[in-house]
N, C-alpha and C positions, 0 to 999 in steps of 0.2 A: 415527586415520589416520596420524599421523606415525610411530607405532610400527610399523604395518604396512609403511610405506614404508621405514623403516630396516631392518626385517627382510628385505624384498625386496632391498634394496641389499646387505645382508650376504650373503645367499644368492648373489646375482649375483657379488660379489667372490670368494666362496669357490669357486664353480664355475669362474670364470675362472682363479683361481690354480691350481686342480687341473688344469685343461686344459693350461695352459702348463708346469706342473711335469711333466706326462706327456710333453709335447713335448721338454722338456729331458732327461728321463731316457732317452727313446728315442734322442735324438741322441748322448748319451754312450755308450749301448750299441752304436749303429751304429759309432761310431769305434773302440770296443774290438774288435768283431768284425772290422772292416776291418784293424786292426793285427795281430790273431791270424791272419787269413787270409793276409795278406801274408808273415807269418813262416813259413807252411806248416804251422803247427801243426794246422790243421783238416782237412788233406788226408785222413788215414786215417779220421777220424770221418765226414767227408762221404761218402767212398766206401762205408763200411760202411752208412750210412743209405740211401744211394742204392740199393745192391744189395738191402737188406732190403725197401724199398718195391717194388722190381722183382719180388720173389717173389709179389706179388699180381697179377701180369700175367694178364689174361684178356680175352676179346673184349668183354664188357659194360663192363669197366673202361676198356678202350681208348676206347670210344664216349663214356663219361662224362667221362673226363679230356680227350679232344680237344675235347669241347663246352665244358668249363670253361675250357680254354686259349683257345678262340676268344672266349668271353665276356670274357676278360681282355685281349684284343688291342685295339689302337687302332681296328681296323675295326668293332668293336662299341662300345667305350667312348665314342668321340667322337660317334657318332650318338645314343647314350643321353644324353650330356651336352647335346647340341643340342636334343633333344626336351624334356627337363626344363626347359631354359632357356627354350624357347618357351612352355611351360606357365606358367612364372613370369612371363614378359612378358605373357601373356594375362591373368593374374591381377593385373597391375599391381605385380609385385614385381621391379622392374628390378634392384635391388641383388642379389637372389638369383641372377638370371641372370648378372650380371657376376661374382659370386663363383665360380659354376660354371665360367665360361669361363677366368678367370684361374687358378683351381686346376688345371684340366686342362692348360693350357699350362705352368704352373710344374712340375707333377709330371713331365710328359714331358721337359721341358728338363733337370730335375734328374737324373733317372736316366740320360739320354743323356750328360750331362757326367760323371757318376760312372763310367759304364762306360768312357769314354775315360780317365779318371784312373787307374782300377785295372787295366784291361786284363787281366782274368783269363780264362784259356782255359775254354771250355765242357767239360763232362764228356764222355768218349767211352767209357763203360762198356758201353753197349748202344745199339741203334738202334731207336727207336720212330717218330720223325719226323725230318725233315731238321734238322740243327743250324742255328740262325740264324747269321748272319755277324758279328753284333756281339759285344762282350765279354759275360761272364757275370755280373759282380758290379756292382751288385745286380740282382736280378730285376725287370725293368721291369713285367712282368705283376703281380707281387705288390705292388709299390709303387703301381701304378695301382688295384689292387683295393681297397687300404685308403685311399689318398690321394685317389682320384677317386670310386669307388663309395661310399665312406664319406660324402663331401660330398654326393653325389647323394641318399643316404638322408636326410641332414640337411635338404636342400632340400625333399624330399618331405614330411618331417614338418612343416616350417615352413608349407608350402602346404596340407597336409591333416593336421592334428594327429591325427585318428583313425587315420591310417596308421602311427602310431609303431611299434607292435609288429611288424606284417609287414615294415615297412621295415628295422627293426633286425635282425630274424631273417634276412631275405633278404641284407642286406649282410654279416652275419657268415658265413653259409654261403658266399657268393661269395668272401670273403677266404680262407677255408680251402680251398675247392675249387680256386680258381685257383692258389694257392701249391702245393698238393699235386700238382696236375696237372703243374706244371713239373718237379717231382722225378720223378714217375712216368714222364713221357715222356722223361726223361734229358737234358733241355736245360739244367738248372740244378743246381748243387750245393745241398744243403739250406741251407748258410749264406748262399747268394745269396738264397734265399727269405726267410729270417729277416731279413736285412739290408734286403730290399725292404719287408717289413712295417714294420720300424722306420723306414725312410726315409719311409714314407707317413704316419707319425704327425704330424710337424710341419705339413704342408699340411692334414691332416684337422683338426687343432686350430685352425689359422688359419681354415679354412672354416667350421667349426662356430661359432667365436666371432663371425665377421662376420655369419653368418646369424642367430644369436641376437640380436646387437645390432640388426640391421635389424628383426627380429621384435618387439623391444620397442616399436617405434613403432606397431605394429598391435595389440599386446596390452599395454597399460600395466601390467596386473597382474603382468606377468612370466611369464605362462603362455605357453609356446610349444612344449611337447612335449619340452623338453630338461632338465627338472629332474633 
């Protein structure tokens, strides 16, 4: 018994260390990309990638990318968070609901502040939709896709462990689709999207850690769908 508890504790510590190491690495990469972006070194590469993606322009792609960008907007993200939080409350998992709410507020506040800090202009290489009026770096949609939808997926796995595979696949597809949509629609530079993904890693890690920690109270064996 003691051996199994020690093994579980070791696995927990290892998984936690890996999570926070990932958050640290993502933060370092974010700072590096921000520095290179500010120096103007990424401008030509960003433009080349943006125009290359634009070559896939088509009516079906327009519909798919506009749908993806809508899913990544606060108009959809916040109701999804509220719905999953209500489910968590109904299942008496108040801590999960609180994590979801704090995570959403933190991610939105973080990318809003970063946009003001860096004040990068939006790309104007082509017109697919109207350009947003706020700054470009980092992509708020991309940061929300990883930092909020990722935590939503973690919450769903904690609430319904059998939903692990579909939740992870859906979250991964959303992260890619939302980020790609911002490039395809011409409202973000590729480096904005990459920075948004990287910026979403720390809140994702924090959310997953807190949800895992809460789940340990309900599943003492350490099983919670996040091995």
